[in-house]
C-alpha angles and dihedrals in degrees: 000000000000116000117228108282099025091106087071116076116249135041100279128099112231129223118254102234099180131011138172119342093008124191095266107007143005092086133122110006090358093055093114092058123121130191122205125194115232140145118279109265095033105148113246112213126195112259095203137023116263149113127286106241102170136021124185109183142156102056112136101176125071139178143142093251117115090249090070097049093101094033103080125122104236144158121210122199129188114215128215091261093056096256120129131220122196119199107202144173089050131160114254114271105051093174096225134099136202111280097028116135112226132190130212111279095025 
């Protein structure tokens, strides 16, 4: 089992900057979302094996305004038990595509 923080490349644990029922997001269907603070360019590694089912990539501008809600670089993976994980707020160029099988640590 992966300890908290191992899904981020490198040896360092990362600070949880927003958890469930956040001040402006992470509510409703996104209530199980967690944000971690880390330097731009930190590798993001898959925490559990699964298949990539959605890739949003190529956005270069960000913000907390409503206009940016659907403009986040993200990768969504379905796991063997039917649960999903979405890795969001990513740099453009994730390197994965829909249908790819991924293993923990990749």
